[in-house]
Every structure is written in structure tokens, then in C-alpha cells.
PDB file as gemmi writes it, atoms N, CA and C in Angstrom:
CRYST1    1.000    1.000    1.000  90.00  90.00  90.00 P 1                      
ATOM      1  N   MET A   1      54.749  -9.335 -63.039  1.00  0.00           N  
ATOM      2  CA  MET A   1      55.367  -8.440 -62.694  1.00  0.00           C  
ATOM      3  C   MET A   1      55.492  -7.402 -62.628  1.00  0.00           C  
ATOM      4  N   ARG A   2      54.967  -6.463 -61.986  1.00  0.00           N  
ATOM      5  CA  ARG A   2      55.944  -5.014 -62.061  1.00  0.00           C  
ATOM      6  C   ARG A   2      56.995  -4.490 -62.156  1.00  0.00           C  
ATOM      7  N   ASP A   3      57.294  -3.955 -63.338  1.00  0.00           N  
ATOM      8  CA  ASP A   3      58.696  -3.539 -63.685  1.00  0.00           C  
ATOM      9  C   ASP A   3      59.187  -2.092 -63.456  1.00  0.00           C  
ATOM     10  N   GLU A   4      59.454  -1.840 -61.773  1.00  0.00           N  
ATOM     11  CA  GLU A   4      59.353  -0.622 -61.268  1.00  0.00           C  
ATOM     12  C   GLU A   4      61.092   0.501 -61.705  1.00  0.00           C  
ATOM     13  N   ARG A   5      61.573   0.096 -62.195  1.00  0.00           N  
ATOM     14  CA  ARG A   5      62.874   0.569 -62.338  1.00  0.00           C  
ATOM     15  C   ARG A   5      62.045   1.799 -63.879  1.00  0.00           C  
ATOM     16  N   VAL A   6      62.946   2.835 -63.279  1.00  0.00           N  
ATOM     17  CA  VAL A   6      64.301   3.769 -64.512  1.00  0.00           C  
ATOM     18  C   VAL A   6      63.901   3.984 -65.571  1.00  0.00           C  
ATOM     19  N   VAL A   7      63.387   3.843 -66.756  1.00  0.00           N  
ATOM     20  CA  VAL A   7      64.425   4.270 -68.125  1.00  0.00           C  
ATOM     21  C   VAL A   7      64.615   5.421 -68.269  1.00  0.00           C  
ATOM     22  N   ASN A   8      63.416   6.255 -68.289  1.00  0.00           N  
ATOM     23  CA  ASN A   8      64.003   7.588 -69.287  1.00  0.00           C  
ATOM     24  C   ASN A   8      62.881   9.261 -67.700  1.00  0.00           C  
ATOM     25  N   VAL A   9      63.460  10.071 -67.809  1.00  0.00           N  
ATOM     26  CA  VAL A   9      63.090  11.398 -67.210  1.00  0.00           C  
ATOM     27  C   VAL A   9      63.001  12.587 -67.957  1.00  0.00           C  
ATOM     28  N   GLN A  10      61.943  12.693 -68.110  1.00  0.00           N  
ATOM     29  CA  GLN A  10      61.810  14.547 -68.762  1.00  0.00           C  
ATOM     30  C   GLN A  10      61.510  15.260 -67.382  1.00  0.00           C  
ATOM     31  N   CYS A  11      62.064  16.645 -67.446  1.00  0.00           N  
ATOM     32  CA  CYS A  11      61.842  17.836 -66.770  1.00  0.00           C  
ATOM     33  C   CYS A  11      61.312  18.673 -67.761  1.00  0.00           C  
ATOM     34  N   THR A  12      60.065  19.329 -68.069  1.00  0.00           N  
ATOM     35  CA  THR A  12      59.357  20.361 -68.373  1.00  0.00           C  
ATOM     36  C   THR A  12      59.250  21.551 -67.244  1.00  0.00           C  
ATOM     37  N   ASP A  13      59.283  22.442 -67.355  1.00  0.00           N  
ATOM     38  CA  ASP A  13      58.840  24.289 -66.299  1.00  0.00           C  
ATOM     39  C   ASP A  13      57.525  23.893 -65.922  1.00  0.00           C  
ATOM     40  N   VAL A  14      56.823  22.658 -66.283  1.00  0.00           N  
ATOM     41  CA  VAL A  14      55.545  22.749 -64.638  1.00  0.00           C  
ATOM     42  C   VAL A  14      55.789  20.981 -64.117  1.00  0.00           C  
ATOM     43  N   ASN A  15      55.364  19.935 -65.166  1.00  0.00           N  
ATOM     44  CA  ASN A  15      55.731  18.214 -65.048  1.00  0.00           C  
ATOM     45  C   ASN A  15      57.542  18.200 -63.966  1.00  0.00           C  
ATOM     46  N   LEU A  16      57.344  16.980 -63.796  1.00  0.00           N  
ATOM     47  CA  LEU A  16      58.643  15.569 -63.976  1.00  0.00           C  
ATOM     48  C   LEU A  16      58.118  14.850 -64.024  1.00  0.00           C  
ATOM     49  N   ARG A  17      58.533  14.127 -65.470  1.00  0.00           N  
ATOM     50  CA  ARG A  17      57.015  12.712 -65.988  1.00  0.00           C  
ATOM     51  C   ARG A  17      58.719  11.604 -65.944  1.00  0.00           C  
ATOM     52  N   VAL A  18      57.944  10.125 -65.453  1.00  0.00           N  
ATOM     53  CA  VAL A  18      59.205   9.591 -65.265  1.00  0.00           C  
ATOM     54  C   VAL A  18      58.079   8.236 -65.759  1.00  0.00           C  
ATOM     55  N   GLU A  19      59.470   7.550 -67.147  1.00  0.00           N  
ATOM     56  CA  GLU A  19      58.683   6.416 -67.294  1.00  0.00           C  
ATOM     57  C   GLU A  19      59.349   5.502 -67.287  1.00  0.00           C  
ATOM     58  N   LEU A  20      59.391   4.076 -66.642  1.00  0.00           N  
ATOM     59  CA  LEU A  20      59.215   3.490 -66.117  1.00  0.00           C  
ATOM     60  C   LEU A  20      59.412   2.074 -66.995  1.00  0.00           C  
ATOM     61  N   ALA A  21      59.804   1.225 -66.628  1.00  0.00           N  
ATOM     62  CA  ALA A  21      60.148  -0.693 -67.316  1.00  0.00           C  
ATOM     63  C   ALA A  21      58.911  -1.360 -67.695  1.00  0.00           C  
ATOM     64  N   ASP A  22      58.319  -0.393 -66.915  1.00  0.00           N  
ATOM     65  CA  ASP A  22      57.365  -1.597 -67.229  1.00  0.00           C  
ATOM     66  C   ASP A  22      56.316  -0.993 -67.547  1.00  0.00           C  
ATOM     67  N   GLY A  23      55.776   0.069 -68.457  1.00  0.00           N  
ATOM     68  CA  GLY A  23      55.561   0.919 -70.082  1.00  0.00           C  
ATOM     69  C   GLY A  23      54.947   2.307 -68.569  1.00  0.00           C  
ATOM     70  N   ARG A  24      54.838   1.801 -67.496  1.00  0.00           N  
ATOM     71  CA  ARG A  24      53.544   3.401 -66.778  1.00  0.00           C  
ATOM     72  C   ARG A  24      54.494   4.435 -67.311  1.00  0.00           C  
ATOM     73  N   THR A  25      53.885   5.320 -66.944  1.00  0.00           N  
ATOM     74  CA  THR A  25      54.604   6.721 -67.169  1.00  0.00           C  
ATOM     75  C   THR A  25      53.962   7.364 -65.528  1.00  0.00           C  
ATOM     76  N   ILE A  26      54.469   7.965 -64.248  1.00  0.00           N  
ATOM     77  CA  ILE A  26      54.511   8.783 -63.750  1.00  0.00           C  
ATOM     78  C   ILE A  26      54.678  10.325 -63.568  1.00  0.00           C  
ATOM     79  N   THR A  27      53.501  10.773 -63.509  1.00  0.00           N  
ATOM     80  CA  THR A  27      53.176  12.419 -63.878  1.00  0.00           C  
ATOM     81  C   THR A  27      53.641  13.181 -62.096  1.00  0.00           C  
ATOM     82  N   ALA A  28      54.486  14.222 -61.955  1.00  0.00           N  
ATOM     83  CA  ALA A  28      53.884  14.542 -60.259  1.00  0.00           C  
ATOM     84  C   ALA A  28      54.594  16.392 -61.090  1.00  0.00           C  
ATOM     85  N   PRO A  29      53.304  17.341 -60.806  1.00  0.00           N  
ATOM     86  CA  PRO A  29      53.848  18.878 -60.901  1.00  0.00           C  
ATOM     87  C   PRO A  29      55.565  19.286 -59.857  1.00  0.00           C  
ATOM     88  N   LEU A  30      56.639  19.572 -61.361  1.00  0.00           N  
ATOM     89  CA  LEU A  30      57.469  20.334 -60.320  1.00  0.00           C  
ATOM     90  C   LEU A  30      57.606  21.092 -59.448  1.00  0.00           C  
ATOM     91  N   SER A  31      56.653  21.814 -59.160  1.00  0.00           N  
ATOM     92  CA  SER A  31      56.083  22.544 -57.884  1.00  0.00           C  
ATOM     93  C   SER A  31      56.455  20.910 -56.545  1.00  0.00           C  
ATOM     94  N   TRP A  32      56.537  20.460 -56.729  1.00  0.00           N  
ATOM     95  CA  TRP A  32      57.057  19.299 -55.690  1.00  0.00           C  
ATOM     96  C   TRP A  32      58.340  19.164 -55.120  1.00  0.00           C  
ATOM     97  N   TYR A  33      58.542  19.424 -56.361  1.00  0.00           N  
ATOM     98  CA  TYR A  33      59.957  19.382 -55.833  1.00  0.00           C  
ATOM     99  C   TYR A  33      60.879  20.896 -56.245  1.00  0.00           C  
ATOM    100  N   PRO A  34      61.692  21.341 -54.733  1.00  0.00           N  
ATOM    101  CA  PRO A  34      61.504  22.646 -55.600  1.00  0.00           C  
ATOM    102  C   PRO A  34      62.997  23.200 -55.614  1.00  0.00           C  
ATOM    103  N   ARG A  35      64.126  22.382 -55.574  1.00  0.00           N  
ATOM    104  CA  ARG A  35      65.216  22.019 -56.058  1.00  0.00           C  
ATOM    105  C   ARG A  35      64.982  22.000 -58.206  1.00  0.00           C  
ATOM    106  N   LEU A  36      64.072  21.068 -58.407  1.00  0.00           N  
ATOM    107  CA  LEU A  36      64.049  20.975 -59.858  1.00  0.00           C  
ATOM    108  C   LEU A  36      63.568  21.523 -60.526  1.00  0.00           C  
ATOM    109  N   PHE A  37      62.654  22.755 -59.595  1.00  0.00           N  
ATOM    110  CA  PHE A  37      61.586  23.211 -60.060  1.00  0.00           C  
ATOM    111  C   PHE A  37      62.648  24.348 -59.889  1.00  0.00           C  
ATOM    112  N   ASP A  38      63.269  24.819 -58.795  1.00  0.00           N  
ATOM    113  CA  ASP A  38      64.262  26.085 -59.340  1.00  0.00           C  
ATOM    114  C   ASP A  38      65.739  26.035 -60.015  1.00  0.00           C  
ATOM    115  N   GLY A  39      65.951  24.765 -60.529  1.00  0.00           N  
ATOM    116  CA  GLY A  39      66.712  24.725 -61.053  1.00  0.00           C  
ATOM    117  C   GLY A  39      66.899  25.560 -62.549  1.00  0.00           C  
ATOM    118  N   SER A  40      67.851  25.460 -62.933  1.00  0.00           N  
ATOM    119  CA  SER A  40      67.753  25.947 -65.583  1.00  0.00           C  
ATOM    120  C   SER A  40      67.478  23.834 -65.518  1.00  0.00           C  
ATOM    121  N   ALA A  41      66.640  24.113 -67.009  1.00  0.00           N  
ATOM    122  CA  ALA A  41      66.482  23.338 -68.173  1.00  0.00           C  
ATOM    123  C   ALA A  41      67.666  22.339 -68.495  1.00  0.00           C  
ATOM    124  N   ILE A  42      68.661  23.179 -68.043  1.00  0.00           N  
ATOM    125  CA  ILE A  42      70.214  22.511 -68.755  1.00  0.00           C  
ATOM    126  C   ILE A  42      70.221  21.423 -66.738  1.00  0.00           C  
ATOM    127  N   LYS A  43      70.977  22.479 -65.894  1.00  0.00           N  
ATOM    128  CA  LYS A  43      70.541  21.456 -64.858  1.00  0.00           C  
ATOM    129  C   LYS A  43      69.324  20.537 -64.299  1.00  0.00           C  
ATOM    130  N   ARG A  44      68.205  20.333 -64.757  1.00  0.00           N  
ATOM    131  CA  ARG A  44      67.484  19.068 -64.599  1.00  0.00           C  
ATOM    132  C   ARG A  44      67.772  18.442 -65.942  1.00  0.00           C  
ATOM    133  N   LYS A  45      68.191  18.399 -67.096  1.00  0.00           N  
ATOM    134  CA  LYS A  45      68.110  17.924 -67.916  1.00  0.00           C  
ATOM    135  C   LYS A  45      69.145  16.878 -67.512  1.00  0.00           C  
ATOM    136  N   ASN A  46      70.059  17.795 -66.875  1.00  0.00           N  
ATOM    137  CA  ASN A  46      71.420  16.016 -66.255  1.00  0.00           C  
ATOM    138  C   ASN A  46      71.432  15.199 -64.892  1.00  0.00           C  
ATOM    139  N   TRP A  47      70.228  14.205 -65.774  1.00  0.00           N  
ATOM    140  CA  TRP A  47      70.512  13.207 -64.004  1.00  0.00           C  
ATOM    141  C   TRP A  47      70.728  11.678 -64.138  1.00  0.00           C  
ATOM    142  N   THR A  48      71.363  11.191 -63.060  1.00  0.00           N  
ATOM    143  CA  THR A  48      71.136   9.724 -63.389  1.00  0.00           C  
ATOM    144  C   THR A  48      70.012   8.586 -62.928  1.00  0.00           C  
ATOM    145  N   ILE A  49      70.364   7.102 -63.387  1.00  0.00           N  
ATOM    146  CA  ILE A  49      69.576   6.859 -62.788  1.00  0.00           C  
ATOM    147  C   ILE A  49      69.993   5.915 -61.280  1.00  0.00           C  
ATOM    148  N   SER A  50      69.636   6.098 -60.418  1.00  0.00           N  
ATOM    149  CA  SER A  50      70.075   5.689 -59.121  1.00  0.00           C  
ATOM    150  C   SER A  50      69.594   4.650 -58.397  1.00  0.00           C  
ATOM    151  N   GLY A  51      70.226   4.057 -57.216  1.00  0.00           N  
ATOM    152  CA  GLY A  51      69.596   2.984 -56.509  1.00  0.00           C  
ATOM    153  C   GLY A  51      68.989   1.823 -57.354  1.00  0.00           C  
ATOM    154  N   SER A  52      70.062   0.926 -58.624  1.00  0.00           N  
ATOM    155  CA  SER A  52      69.523  -0.209 -59.326  1.00  0.00           C  
ATOM    156  C   SER A  52      68.466   0.173 -59.850  1.00  0.00           C  
ATOM    157  N   GLY A  53      68.276   1.424 -60.537  1.00  0.00           N  
ATOM    158  CA  GLY A  53      66.781   1.369 -61.434  1.00  0.00           C  
ATOM    159  C   GLY A  53      65.880   2.167 -60.457  1.00  0.00           C  
ATOM    160  N   TYR A  54      66.053   1.979 -59.960  1.00  0.00           N  
ATOM    161  CA  TYR A  54      64.521   3.288 -58.772  1.00  0.00           C  
ATOM    162  C   TYR A  54      64.116   3.568 -57.975  1.00  0.00           C  
ATOM    163  N   GLY A  55      65.909   4.552 -58.574  1.00  0.00           N  
ATOM    164  CA  GLY A  55      65.249   6.208 -57.930  1.00  0.00           C  
ATOM    165  C   GLY A  55      66.416   7.283 -59.460  1.00  0.00           C  
ATOM    166  N   ILE A  56      66.191   8.718 -58.911  1.00  0.00           N  
ATOM    167  CA  ILE A  56      67.018   9.140 -59.746  1.00  0.00           C  
ATOM    168  C   ILE A  56      67.272  10.652 -59.007  1.00  0.00           C  
ATOM    169  N   HIS A  57      68.908  10.455 -59.804  1.00  0.00           N  
ATOM    170  CA  HIS A  57      70.329  11.182 -58.993  1.00  0.00           C  
ATOM    171  C   HIS A  57      70.174  13.009 -60.091  1.00  0.00           C  
ATOM    172  N   TRP A  58      70.237  14.065 -59.697  1.00  0.00           N  
ATOM    173  CA  TRP A  58      70.018  15.438 -59.777  1.00  0.00           C  
ATOM    174  C   TRP A  58      71.928  15.583 -59.785  1.00  0.00           C  
ATOM    175  N   PRO A  59      72.617  15.177 -59.695  1.00  0.00           N  
ATOM    176  CA  PRO A  59      73.753  15.644 -59.624  1.00  0.00           C  
ATOM    177  C   PRO A  59      74.204  17.295 -59.684  1.00  0.00           C  
ATOM    178  N   ASP A  60      74.000  17.798 -60.388  1.00  0.00           N  
ATOM    179  CA  ASP A  60      74.241  19.600 -60.063  1.00  0.00           C  
ATOM    180  C   ASP A  60      72.662  19.672 -59.173  1.00  0.00           C  
ATOM    181  N   LEU A  61      72.136  19.518 -59.006  1.00  0.00           N  
ATOM    182  CA  LEU A  61      71.100  20.279 -58.061  1.00  0.00           C  
ATOM    183  C   LEU A  61      70.458  19.001 -56.734  1.00  0.00           C  
ATOM    184  N   ASP A  62      71.738  18.690 -56.644  1.00  0.00           N  
ATOM    185  CA  ASP A  62      71.476  17.534 -55.083  1.00  0.00           C  
ATOM    186  C   ASP A  62      70.503  16.915 -55.286  1.00  0.00           C  
ATOM    187  N   GLU A  63      69.594  16.807 -55.465  1.00  0.00           N  
ATOM    188  CA  GLU A  63      68.550  15.969 -55.975  1.00  0.00           C  
ATOM    189  C   GLU A  63      68.148  14.625 -55.704  1.00  0.00           C  
ATOM    190  N   ASP A  64      67.719  14.143 -55.616  1.00  0.00           N  
ATOM    191  CA  ASP A  64      67.132  12.718 -55.275  1.00  0.00           C  
ATOM    192  C   ASP A  64      66.138  12.055 -55.450  1.00  0.00           C  
ATOM    193  N   ILE A  65      64.922  11.719 -56.062  1.00  0.00           N  
ATOM    194  CA  ILE A  65      63.964  10.800 -55.805  1.00  0.00           C  
ATOM    195  C   ILE A  65      63.536  10.012 -55.928  1.00  0.00           C  
ATOM    196  N   SER A  66      62.769   9.101 -55.629  1.00  0.00           N  
ATOM    197  CA  SER A  66      62.780   7.205 -55.212  1.00  0.00           C  
ATOM    198  C   SER A  66      61.402   7.101 -56.767  1.00  0.00           C  
ATOM    199  N   VAL A  67      61.227   6.016 -57.195  1.00  0.00           N  
ATOM    200  CA  VAL A  67      60.044   5.316 -57.371  1.00  0.00           C  
ATOM    201  C   VAL A  67      59.415   5.080 -56.762  1.00  0.00           C  
ATOM    202  N   GLU A  68      59.579   4.643 -55.455  1.00  0.00           N  
ATOM    203  CA  GLU A  68      58.596   4.643 -54.222  1.00  0.00           C  
ATOM    204  C   GLU A  68      57.927   5.636 -54.062  1.00  0.00           C  
ATOM    205  N   GLY A  69      58.342   6.755 -53.897  1.00  0.00           N  
ATOM    206  CA  GLY A  69      58.063   8.179 -53.440  1.00  0.00           C  
ATOM    207  C   GLY A  69      57.307   8.562 -54.595  1.00  0.00           C  
ATOM    208  N   LEU A  70      57.345   8.451 -56.056  1.00  0.00           N  
ATOM    209  CA  LEU A  70      56.739   9.241 -56.973  1.00  0.00           C  
ATOM    210  C   LEU A  70      55.584   8.395 -57.225  1.00  0.00           C  
ATOM    211  N   LEU A  71      55.342   6.340 -56.880  1.00  0.00           N  
ATOM    212  CA  LEU A  71      53.993   6.146 -56.767  1.00  0.00           C  
ATOM    213  C   LEU A  71      53.035   6.470 -55.603  1.00  0.00           C  
ATOM    214  N   LYS A  72      53.761   6.987 -54.661  1.00  0.00           N  
ATOM    215  CA  LYS A  72      52.390   6.606 -53.635  1.00  0.00           C  
ATOM    216  C   LYS A  72      51.871   8.755 -53.751  1.00  0.00           C  
ATOM    217  N   GLY A  73      52.812   9.354 -54.374  1.00  0.00           N  
ATOM    218  CA  GLY A  73      52.575  11.048 -55.035  1.00  0.00           C  
ATOM    219  C   GLY A  73      52.850  11.657 -53.843  1.00  0.00           C  
ATOM    220  N   SER A  74      54.808  11.449 -53.277  1.00  0.00           N  
ATOM    221  CA  SER A  74      54.837  12.249 -52.014  1.00  0.00           C  
ATOM    222  C   SER A  74      55.940  13.437 -52.866  1.00  0.00           C  
ATOM    223  N   ALA A  75      55.294  13.886 -52.517  1.00  0.00           N  
ATOM    224  CA  ALA A  75      56.331  15.470 -52.771  1.00  0.00           C  
ATOM    225  C   ALA A  75      57.567  15.762 -51.295  1.00  0.00           C  
ATOM    226  N   ALA A  76      58.304  16.158 -52.034  1.00  0.00           N  
ATOM    227  CA  ALA A  76      59.868  16.133 -51.363  1.00  0.00           C  
ATOM    228  C   ALA A  76      60.130  17.376 -50.030  1.00  0.00           C  
ATOM    229  N   PRO A  77      60.133  17.099 -49.055  1.00  0.00           N  
ATOM    230  CA  PRO A  77      59.847  17.342 -47.695  1.00  0.00           C  
ATOM    231  C   PRO A  77      60.047  19.066 -47.559  1.00  0.00           C  
TER     232      PRO A  77                                                      
END                                                                             
């Protein structure tokens, strides 16, 4: 069974990388998420796991991303 809970998040100036509990890593272009893309590196590092482990929240940037959206390859609306 797949465990799609978030265990780690990394943002570079180019990519968002999310590591899941089942060992998978999802990488998406940071440009898909304008709030993250426009945010400073310090603000991008300030994230918390939300949604019982199935989401990521950046309080300084007012951004929320779900694992489900990442797995679907969905950019921010």
C-alpha cells in the first residue's frame, strides 16, 4: 500500500521537491506555483505539513499544496 504522506520538502529557485513516506519523490517546476516562485528562499523554507500529512502549507506565503495535486501534475490555478 502506498503511503502518500509528506516527509520532507525542498524548494530551489527552479523546482519544488516533495518526498513521500513510501519513498517516492515528486518534483515539479516552481513556476507552477507563483507564490512560491516569487517568495524568498527563507520564506520557502518555512513550511509545515498539513492535512494529516497529505498537504504542505507555507504560512509566510499563504500557499497550500496537496499531495493529490502534485501527483496529478496540477499547477496552481
